[in-house]
LORO-574110 format. One record per residue (C-alpha): residue number from 1; x, y, z. Coordinates in nm, 4 decimals, padded with zeros to 6 digits. Layout:
BEGIN
num / c1 / c2 / c3
NUM / X / Y / Z
...
# end
This chain:
BEGIN
num / c1 / c2 / c3
1 / 16.7959 / 09.1909 / 08.4196
2 / 16.7284 / 09.1262 / 08.8027
3 / 16.4643 / 09.3206 / 08.9198
4 / 16.7270 / 09.5260 / 09.1943
5 / 16.9378 / 09.6405 / 08.9022
6 / 16.6114 / 09.7739 / 08.7232
7 / 16.5147 / 09.9828 / 09.0001
8 / 16.8521 / 10.1275 / 09.0627
9 / 16.8790 / 10.1867 / 08.6946
10 / 16.5386 / 10.3989 / 08.6970
11 / 16.6286 / 10.5516 / 09.0604
12 / 16.9560 / 10.6841 / 08.8648
13 / 16.7543 / 10.8179 / 08.5912
14 / 16.4938 / 11.0222 / 08.8358
15 / 16.7927 / 11.1876 / 08.9825
16 / 16.9369 / 11.2658 / 08.6540
17 / 16.6165 / 11.4302 / 08.5539
18 / 16.6252 / 11.6556 / 08.8521
19 / 16.9733 / 11.7687 / 08.8041
20 / 16.8504 / 11.8530 / 08.4651
21 / 16.5730 / 12.0885 / 08.6410
22 / 16.2810 / 11.8843 / 08.5895
23 / 16.0678 / 11.9122 / 08.8847
24 / 16.1130 / 11.6155 / 09.1420
25 / 15.7201 / 11.5351 / 09.1162
26 / 15.7415 / 11.4747 / 08.7563
27 / 16.0422 / 11.3177 / 08.7712
28 / 15.8965 / 11.0617 / 08.9931
29 / 15.5654 / 11.0003 / 08.8014
30 / 15.8149 / 10.9370 / 08.4990
31 / 16.0129 / 10.7061 / 08.7085
32 / 15.7183 / 10.5199 / 08.8203
33 / 15.5698 / 10.4752 / 08.4635
34 / 15.9334 / 10.3411 / 08.3533
35 / 15.9312 / 10.0979 / 08.6436
36 / 15.5781 / 09.9610 / 08.5273
37 / 15.6682 / 09.9376 / 08.1667
38 / 16.0059 / 09.7735 / 08.2331
39 / 15.8043 / 09.5164 / 08.4572
40 / 15.6121 / 09.4085 / 08.1675
41 / 15.3077 / 09.6084 / 08.2161
42 / 15.1197 / 09.7307 / 07.9154
43 / 15.1103 / 10.1093 / 07.8194
44 / 14.7064 / 10.1375 / 07.8839
45 / 14.7654 / 09.9436 / 08.2162
46 / 15.0525 / 10.1961 / 08.3404
47 / 14.8179 / 10.4752 / 08.2366
48 / 14.5286 / 10.3061 / 08.4443
49 / 14.7774 / 10.2647 / 08.7484
50 / 14.8743 / 10.6431 / 08.7259
51 / 14.4938 / 10.7193 / 08.7366
52 / 14.4372 / 10.4625 / 09.0391
53 / 14.7197 / 10.6259 / 09.2073
54 / 14.5389 / 10.9862 / 09.1415
55 / 14.2415 / 10.8509 / 09.2777
56 / 14.3771 / 10.6734 / 09.5884
57 / 14.2388 / 10.8591 / 09.9479
58 / 14.5524 / 10.8577 / 10.0745
59 / 14.6764 / 11.1147 / 09.7940
60 / 14.3760 / 11.3490 / 09.8731
61 / 14.4299 / 11.3252 / 10.2449
62 / 14.7762 / 11.3860 / 10.2385
63 / 14.7439 / 11.6965 / 10.0028
64 / 14.4566 / 11.8220 / 10.2238
65 / 14.6746 / 11.7829 / 10.5318
66 / 14.9876 / 11.9304 / 10.3988
67 / 14.7416 / 12.2674 / 10.3154
68 / 14.6515 / 12.2686 / 10.6458
69 / 15.0088 / 12.2414 / 10.7470
70 / 15.1271 / 12.4911 / 10.5514
71 / 14.8293 / 12.7437 / 10.7118
72 / 14.8958 / 12.6120 / 11.0661
73 / 15.2526 / 12.7057 / 10.9981
74 / 15.2045 / 13.0437 / 10.8501
75 / 15.0164 / 13.1132 / 11.1605
76 / 15.2657 / 13.0109 / 11.4321
77 / 15.5632 / 13.1248 / 11.2330
78 / 15.4524 / 13.4576 / 11.1084
79 / 15.6145 / 13.7994 / 11.2113
80 / 15.5474 / 13.8518 / 11.6174
81 / 15.4147 / 13.4912 / 11.6373
82 / 15.7454 / 13.3397 / 11.5661
83 / 15.9214 / 13.5789 / 11.7575
84 / 15.7234 / 13.4989 / 12.0776
85 / 15.7612 / 13.1315 / 12.0461
86 / 16.1494 / 13.1409 / 11.9943
87 / 16.1887 / 13.3758 / 12.2537
88 / 16.0004 / 13.1452 / 12.5023
89 / 16.2442 / 12.8711 / 12.3782
90 / 16.5356 / 13.0840 / 12.4302
91 / 16.4018 / 13.1734 / 12.7906
92 / 16.3611 / 12.8389 / 12.8602
93 / 16.6781 / 12.7389 / 12.7286
94 / 16.8684 / 13.0147 / 12.9282
95 / 17.2186 / 13.1446 / 12.7608
96 / 17.1928 / 12.8813 / 12.4651
97 / 16.8413 / 12.8883 / 12.4140
98 / 16.8819 / 12.9598 / 12.0416
99 / 17.0579 / 12.6284 / 11.9609
100 / 16.8373 / 12.4356 / 12.2012
101 / 16.5293 / 12.5759 / 12.0077
102 / 16.6632 / 12.4660 / 11.6923
103 / 16.6966 / 12.1055 / 11.8013
104 / 16.3832 / 12.0756 / 12.0265
105 / 16.1250 / 12.2320 / 11.8188
106 / 16.1725 / 11.9945 / 11.5286
107 / 16.1660 / 11.7209 / 11.7870
108 / 15.8465 / 11.8153 / 11.9429
109 / 15.6904 / 11.8545 / 11.5998
110 / 15.8165 / 11.4969 / 11.5382
111 / 15.6322 / 11.3528 / 11.8165
112 / 15.3161 / 11.3858 / 11.5699
113 / 15.3795 / 11.1813 / 11.2731
114 / 15.2131 / 11.3854 / 11.0005
115 / 15.3246 / 11.3656 / 10.6545
116 / 15.5579 / 11.6591 / 10.5451
117 / 15.6112 / 11.7081 / 10.9249
118 / 15.9124 / 11.9014 / 10.8592
119 / 15.7438 / 12.1609 / 10.6687
120 / 15.6000 / 12.2616 / 10.9997
121 / 15.9127 / 12.2945 / 11.2175
122 / 16.1197 / 12.4626 / 10.9230
123 / 16.0319 / 12.8222 / 11.0109
124 / 16.0988 / 12.7584 / 11.3793
125 / 16.4611 / 12.6615 / 11.2965
126 / 16.4919 / 12.9727 / 11.0237
127 / 16.3839 / 13.1946 / 11.3137
128 / 16.6553 / 13.0072 / 11.5627
129 / 16.9159 / 13.0761 / 11.3219
130 / 16.8028 / 13.4304 / 11.2301
131 / 17.1206 / 13.6867 / 11.2534
132 / 17.3828 / 13.4305 / 11.2928
133 / 17.6472 / 13.3344 / 11.0592
134 / 17.4763 / 12.9746 / 10.9910
135 / 17.3845 / 12.8640 / 10.6288
136 / 17.0337 / 12.7520 / 10.4678
137 / 17.2354 / 12.3724 / 10.4325
138 / 17.3122 / 12.3888 / 10.7859
139 / 16.9352 / 12.4947 / 10.9137
140 / 16.7932 / 12.2331 / 10.6653
141 / 16.9949 / 11.9649 / 10.8137
142 / 16.9223 / 12.0372 / 11.1698
143 / 16.5547 / 12.0738 / 11.0623
144 / 16.5540 / 11.7396 / 10.8810
145 / 16.7617 / 11.5369 / 11.1355
146 / 16.6044 / 11.6340 / 11.4623
147 / 16.2599 / 11.5718 / 11.3018
148 / 16.2921 / 11.2150 / 11.2803
149 / 16.4899 / 11.1254 / 11.6025
150 / 16.1816 / 10.9435 / 11.7620
151 / 16.0843 / 10.7292 / 11.4589
152 / 16.2912 / 10.4185 / 11.6007
153 / 16.0303 / 10.3408 / 11.8636
154 / 15.7691 / 10.5980 / 11.9006
155 / 15.4317 / 10.3835 / 11.9141
156 / 15.2539 / 10.6464 / 11.7028
157 / 15.4893 / 10.5856 / 11.3701
158 / 15.3205 / 10.3469 / 11.1137
159 / 15.6713 / 10.1974 / 11.0442
160 / 15.6815 / 10.1099 / 11.4308
161 / 15.3724 / 09.9641 / 11.4421
162 / 15.4306 / 09.7426 / 11.1494
163 / 15.7596 / 09.6289 / 11.3005
164 / 15.6104 / 09.5533 / 11.6204
165 / 15.3753 / 09.3282 / 11.4732
166 / 15.5608 / 09.1587 / 11.2082
167 / 15.8342 / 09.0545 / 11.4658
168 / 15.5516 / 08.9707 / 11.6972
169 / 15.7001 / 09.1997 / 11.9956
170 / 15.5365 / 09.3849 / 12.2796
171 / 15.5770 / 09.7578 / 12.2984
172 / 15.7754 / 09.7701 / 12.5963
173 / 16.0194 / 09.5056 / 12.4849
174 / 16.0302 / 09.7057 / 12.1268
175 / 16.0996 / 10.0199 / 12.3161
176 / 16.3547 / 09.9433 / 12.5278
177 / 16.5573 / 09.7791 / 12.2478
178 / 16.5044 / 10.0775 / 11.9876
179 / 16.5425 / 10.3352 / 12.2264
180 / 16.9192 / 10.3682 / 12.2181
181 / 16.8791 / 10.4765 / 11.8616
182 / 16.7039 / 10.7990 / 11.9372
183 / 16.9950 / 10.8671 / 12.2094
184 / 17.2522 / 10.8175 / 11.9458
185 / 17.0625 / 11.0047 / 11.6940
186 / 17.0236 / 11.3236 / 11.9573
187 / 17.3889 / 11.3039 / 12.0421
188 / 17.5312 / 11.2864 / 11.7080
189 / 17.3156 / 11.5646 / 11.5631
190 / 17.4371 / 11.7597 / 11.8683
191 / 17.8058 / 11.6673 / 11.8097
192 / 17.8169 / 11.6849 / 11.4457
193 / 17.5384 / 11.9797 / 11.3439
194 / 17.4992 / 12.2154 / 11.6362
195 / 17.7803 / 12.2229 / 11.8622
196 / 18.0003 / 12.3995 / 11.6577
197 / 17.7613 / 12.6782 / 11.6125
198 / 17.6593 / 12.7283 / 11.9774
199 / 17.8702 / 13.0356 / 12.0746
200 / 17.7560 / 13.1779 / 11.7135
201 / 17.3985 / 13.1382 / 11.7821
202 / 17.4334 / 13.2860 / 12.1675
203 / 17.5975 / 13.5758 / 12.0490
204 / 17.3199 / 13.6965 / 11.8402
205 / 17.1316 / 13.9723 / 11.9988
206 / 16.7786 / 13.9089 / 12.0705
207 / 16.5038 / 13.9556 / 12.3186
208 / 16.3768 / 13.7002 / 12.5315
209 / 16.1095 / 13.9289 / 12.6382
210 / 15.7597 / 13.8047 / 12.6015
211 / 15.4817 / 13.6155 / 12.7570
212 / 15.5235 / 13.2473 / 12.8389
213 / 15.1442 / 13.2471 / 12.8570
214 / 15.0942 / 13.3658 / 12.4907
215 / 15.3791 / 13.1517 / 12.3795
216 / 15.1736 / 12.8214 / 12.4901
217 / 14.8709 / 12.9730 / 12.3440
218 / 15.0357 / 13.0053 / 11.9903
219 / 15.1572 / 12.6259 / 12.0651
220 / 14.7854 / 12.5323 / 12.0578
221 / 14.7413 / 12.4493 / 11.7323
222 / 15.0262 / 12.1644 / 11.7402
223 / 14.8774 / 12.0730 / 12.0944
224 / 14.5352 / 12.0245 / 11.8974
225 / 14.7184 / 11.7904 / 11.6374
226 / 14.8873 / 11.5611 / 11.9135
227 / 14.5691 / 11.5212 / 12.1356
228 / 14.3526 / 11.4569 / 11.8219
229 / 14.6243 / 11.1766 / 11.6958
230 / 14.5902 / 11.0088 / 12.0625
231 / 14.2269 / 11.0734 / 12.1404
232 / 14.0685 / 11.0320 / 11.7923
233 / 14.2347 / 10.7601 / 11.6314
234 / 14.0914 / 10.4710 / 11.8677
235 / 13.7628 / 10.6298 / 11.8209
236 / 13.7736 / 10.6192 / 11.4510
237 / 13.8703 / 10.2777 / 11.4673
238 / 13.5707 / 10.1701 / 11.6704
239 / 13.3426 / 10.3796 / 11.4491
240 / 13.4936 / 10.2305 / 11.1078
241 / 13.6626 / 09.9062 / 11.2121
242 / 13.7008 / 09.8278 / 10.8442
243 / 13.9357 / 10.1287 / 10.7734
244 / 14.3079 / 10.0620 / 10.7315
245 / 14.5217 / 10.1694 / 11.0040
246 / 14.7100 / 10.4292 / 10.8127
247 / 14.3968 / 10.5974 / 10.7077
248 / 14.2456 / 10.6029 / 11.0309
249 / 14.5831 / 10.8097 / 11.1415
250 / 14.5494 / 11.0086 / 10.8488
251 / 14.2060 / 11.1024 / 10.9302
252 / 14.2966 / 11.1818 / 11.3010
253 / 14.5846 / 11.4078 / 11.1719
254 / 14.3311 / 11.5969 / 10.9279
255 / 14.0757 / 11.6290 / 11.2089
256 / 14.3177 / 11.7511 / 11.4524
257 / 14.4457 / 12.0050 / 11.1669
258 / 14.0862 / 12.1315 / 11.1098
259 / 14.0819 / 12.2007 / 11.4999
260 / 14.3929 / 12.3941 / 11.4770
261 / 14.2497 / 12.6033 / 11.1832
262 / 13.9347 / 12.6823 / 11.3837
263 / 14.1927 / 12.8122 / 11.6570
264 / 14.3771 / 13.0270 / 11.3977
265 / 14.0304 / 13.1368 / 11.2526
266 / 13.9555 / 13.2661 / 11.6271
267 / 14.2866 / 13.4076 / 11.6911
268 / 14.3917 / 13.5429 / 11.3421
269 / 14.3365 / 13.9349 / 11.3644
270 / 14.3042 / 14.0101 / 10.9679
271 / 14.1245 / 13.6809 / 10.8390
272 / 14.1830 / 13.7380 / 10.4850
273 / 14.5354 / 13.6257 / 10.5798
274 / 14.4063 / 13.2609 / 10.5932
275 / 14.5781 / 13.0316 / 10.3344
276 / 14.7210 / 13.3521 / 10.1650
277 / 15.0518 / 13.1283 / 10.1243
278 / 14.8961 / 12.8153 / 09.9974
279 / 14.9532 / 12.9250 / 09.6221
280 / 15.2901 / 13.0604 / 09.6660
281 / 15.5602 / 12.8905 / 09.4673
282 / 15.7041 / 12.7088 / 09.7745
283 / 15.4055 / 12.5540 / 09.8672
284 / 15.3116 / 12.4568 / 09.5253
285 / 15.6121 / 12.3125 / 09.4694
286 / 15.5959 / 12.0921 / 09.8195
287 / 15.2565 / 11.9735 / 09.6947
288 / 15.3902 / 11.8958 / 09.3545
289 / 15.6686 / 11.6786 / 09.5490
290 / 15.4315 / 11.5051 / 09.7798
291 / 15.1947 / 11.4223 / 09.4843
292 / 15.5048 / 11.2858 / 09.2778
293 / 15.6271 / 11.0601 / 09.6015
294 / 15.2717 / 10.9186 / 09.6391
295 / 15.2407 / 10.8532 / 09.2925
296 / 15.5546 / 10.6764 / 09.2494
297 / 15.5084 / 10.4742 / 09.5788
298 / 15.1612 / 10.3469 / 09.4128
299 / 15.3355 / 10.2933 / 09.0796
300 / 15.6302 / 10.0691 / 09.2587
301 / 15.3412 / 09.8626 / 09.4027
302 / 15.1635 / 09.8152 / 09.0977
303 / 15.4984 / 09.7303 / 08.9044
304 / 15.5566 / 09.4349 / 09.1551
305 / 15.9887 / 09.4913 / 09.1601
306 / 16.0329 / 09.5458 / 09.5201
307 / 15.9130 / 09.2012 / 09.6421
308 / 16.0868 / 09.0354 / 09.3456
309 / 16.3735 / 09.2284 / 09.4308
310 / 16.3516 / 09.0758 / 09.7716
311 / 16.2906 / 08.7313 / 09.6885
312 / 16.5881 / 08.7638 / 09.4379
313 / 16.8182 / 08.8661 / 09.7288
314 / 16.6634 / 08.6316 / 09.9881
315 / 16.7049 / 08.3154 / 09.7216
316 / 17.0512 / 08.4223 / 09.6005
317 / 17.2575 / 08.2246 / 09.8776
318 / 17.4173 / 08.5667 / 09.9866
319 / 17.4938 / 08.5711 / 10.3976
320 / 17.1862 / 08.6498 / 10.5938
321 / 17.3479 / 08.9131 / 10.7596
322 / 17.3480 / 09.1075 / 10.4179
323 / 17.0203 / 09.0171 / 10.3191
324 / 16.8759 / 09.1264 / 10.6439
325 / 17.0768 / 09.4336 / 10.6303
326 / 17.0038 / 09.5040 / 10.2427
327 / 16.6760 / 09.4339 / 10.1974
328 / 16.5423 / 09.7397 / 10.4243
329 / 16.8229 / 09.9586 / 10.2961
330 / 16.7188 / 09.9160 / 09.9436
331 / 16.3308 / 09.9610 / 10.0288
332 / 16.4031 / 10.2463 / 10.2702
333 / 16.6156 / 10.4249 / 09.9552
334 / 16.3243 / 10.3173 / 09.7068
335 / 16.0189 / 10.4317 / 09.9312
336 / 16.1486 / 10.6993 / 10.1272
337 / 15.9451 / 10.6185 / 10.4535
338 / 15.9557 / 10.3834 / 10.7556
339 / 15.6397 / 10.2193 / 10.6465
340 / 15.7916 / 10.1576 / 10.3160
341 / 16.1006 / 09.9489 / 10.4309
342 / 15.9146 / 09.7684 / 10.7190
343 / 15.6160 / 09.6530 / 10.5301
344 / 15.8262 / 09.5434 / 10.2415
345 / 16.1289 / 09.3849 / 10.4081
346 / 16.0519 / 09.2788 / 10.7548
347 / 15.8079 / 09.0217 / 10.6799
348 / 16.1201 / 08.8265 / 10.4522
349 / 16.3721 / 08.9081 / 10.7218
350 / 16.1591 / 08.7640 / 10.9930
351 / 16.1309 / 08.4426 / 10.7305
352 / 16.4925 / 08.4470 / 10.6838
353 / 16.5371 / 08.3847 / 11.0838
354 / 16.3612 / 08.0886 / 11.0429
355 / 16.5825 / 07.9221 / 10.7853
356 / 16.8163 / 07.6502 / 10.9592
357 / 17.1759 / 07.7792 / 11.0482
358 / 17.0350 / 08.1813 / 11.0081
359 / 17.2274 / 08.2365 / 11.3238
360 / 17.0236 / 08.5693 / 11.4215
361 / 16.8224 / 08.6229 / 11.7128
362 / 16.5126 / 08.8247 / 11.6809
363 / 16.6425 / 09.1483 / 11.8911
364 / 17.0014 / 09.1336 / 11.6829
365 / 16.7763 / 09.1256 / 11.3491
366 / 16.5651 / 09.3814 / 11.4575
367 / 16.8477 / 09.6113 / 11.5529
368 / 17.0077 / 09.5377 / 11.2319
369 / 16.7290 / 09.5661 / 11.0121
370 / 16.5643 / 09.8891 / 11.1300
371 / 16.9226 / 10.0511 / 11.1560
372 / 16.9756 / 09.9903 / 10.7908
373 / 16.6065 / 10.0421 / 10.6866
374 / 16.6213 / 10.3884 / 10.8860
375 / 16.9755 / 10.5077 / 10.7250
376 / 16.8181 / 10.4243 / 10.3686
377 / 16.5069 / 10.6278 / 10.4448
378 / 16.6988 / 10.9161 / 10.5841
379 / 16.9164 / 10.9139 / 10.2674
380 / 16.6316 / 10.8794 / 10.0413
381 / 16.6058 / 11.1515 / 09.7416
382 / 16.2350 / 11.0784 / 09.7726
383 / 16.1765 / 11.1257 / 10.1471
384 / 15.9283 / 11.3720 / 10.1763
385 / 16.0407 / 11.5658 / 10.4670
386 / 16.3701 / 11.6190 / 10.2846
387 / 16.2146 / 11.7339 / 10.0031
388 / 15.9856 / 11.9980 / 10.1731
389 / 16.3054 / 12.0789 / 10.3599
390 / 16.5009 / 12.1232 / 10.0843
391 / 16.2405 / 12.3140 / 09.9016
392 / 16.1566 / 12.5496 / 10.1978
393 / 16.5443 / 12.6434 / 10.2659
394 / 16.6179 / 12.6592 / 09.9088
395 / 16.9316 / 12.4104 / 09.9147
396 / 17.0450 / 12.1297 / 09.6973
397 / 16.9928 / 11.7757 / 09.8224
398 / 17.3759 / 11.7207 / 09.8256
399 / 17.4505 / 12.0036 / 10.0596
400 / 17.1943 / 11.8271 / 10.3101
401 / 17.3648 / 11.4774 / 10.2505
402 / 17.7061 / 11.6464 / 10.3411
403 / 17.5796 / 11.7935 / 10.6552
404 / 17.4061 / 11.4831 / 10.7814
405 / 17.6582 / 11.1943 / 10.6702
406 / 17.8489 / 11.2130 / 10.9934
407 / 17.5211 / 11.1383 / 11.1954
408 / 17.4115 / 10.8519 / 10.9717
409 / 17.7762 / 10.7153 / 11.0253
410 / 17.6855 / 10.7257 / 11.3950
411 / 17.3662 / 10.5562 / 11.3278
412 / 17.5764 / 10.2936 / 11.1405
413 / 17.8409 / 10.2248 / 11.3999
414 / 17.5730 / 10.1861 / 11.6495
415 / 17.3458 / 09.9622 / 11.4355
416 / 17.6539 / 09.6871 / 11.4030
417 / 17.7476 / 09.7417 / 11.7608
418 / 17.4244 / 09.6637 / 11.8781
419 / 17.3693 / 09.3547 / 11.6291
420 / 17.7019 / 09.2367 / 11.7365
421 / 17.6125 / 09.3060 / 12.1061
422 / 17.2907 / 09.1378 / 12.0899
423 / 17.3979 / 08.8483 / 11.8923
424 / 17.6749 / 08.7617 / 12.1421
425 / 17.4359 / 08.7980 / 12.4407
426 / 17.1879 / 08.5847 / 12.2303
427 / 16.9140 / 08.8283 / 12.2379
# end
């Protein structure tokens, strides 16, 4: 049986388990085991692969990061603090300040590529929509969509770094080619998600009183993370040159969150509240989902089915267009992260470009591959930001999908248009 079919069947079985109220984290671990066994891995070796996944440094670094995110989020979004930040956003946004804050705050958080970053911004969207007749489905979709509008080109994202490296493009050329995706994402998010609720949000009474200075002080934890990511990652690279880039970035984010926790320790009037929400059911569910995603990704790598599926598609004789679009789409759906679709499929995509008669230019191939990979990632039921958003707002995945599908369709239309235009121009 083709590797692609095996992956799709196991994927469907995992989704069925979640419909039967099996926690997603457990369903993902079961799916990883199934993929290993179906790939011919023995039971003892499959169990050893689970053990290796549990011992992986990135699992524990990400669990520590998410735990600190929960604490920073608790501080910034609790009671008076959340009101102060959202009030400042309303002042800065004028009459439509609530609508602007619902879009801008997740986007600002998205500048920091931290795992489960949507969990950080979700309370702000909740506060922005408080008192308005907007559904949890809508708030989850807005939080999830605007959290990712930068990931097409922002050079701090690992997926972007991998894409620039594999396609051998310098940063200005890559950014110039990819930046229009962000404009389309923001415009479609406003048109399909926010515009119809602008008047409803503006009509909600709410005070815009407060201090800009205090609001900026409350944003210091987020600023600490952003500064640490820029400043500490190169320093860590010089001190630990053998450390993988992904670990360096995780360590930099962890250090920034530790600084943010220290700021909270100084600012928190009641220090007994520190980490008080970490053992809440919502937080534990997020940590379980995170663990499941990372274990599944490790098990998928150990099974070796994704490279096999890519090789099958590349060697099947299907048109290059469908291979360049289909490989990143499949990898994005299965892994749920940009690093996953870029690392697994882009080397094969670049190899296909070198084939005689391929008919694809590098920029056209980049637009096609990244656009489809991104769509797969955003629609992946194992995308961590989607899972934590779903958990936070307590809504089903299907409801979030219904909300964001018009936005995804806009990205699809632009991807095909960009591909056609760049091909016609020979770029």
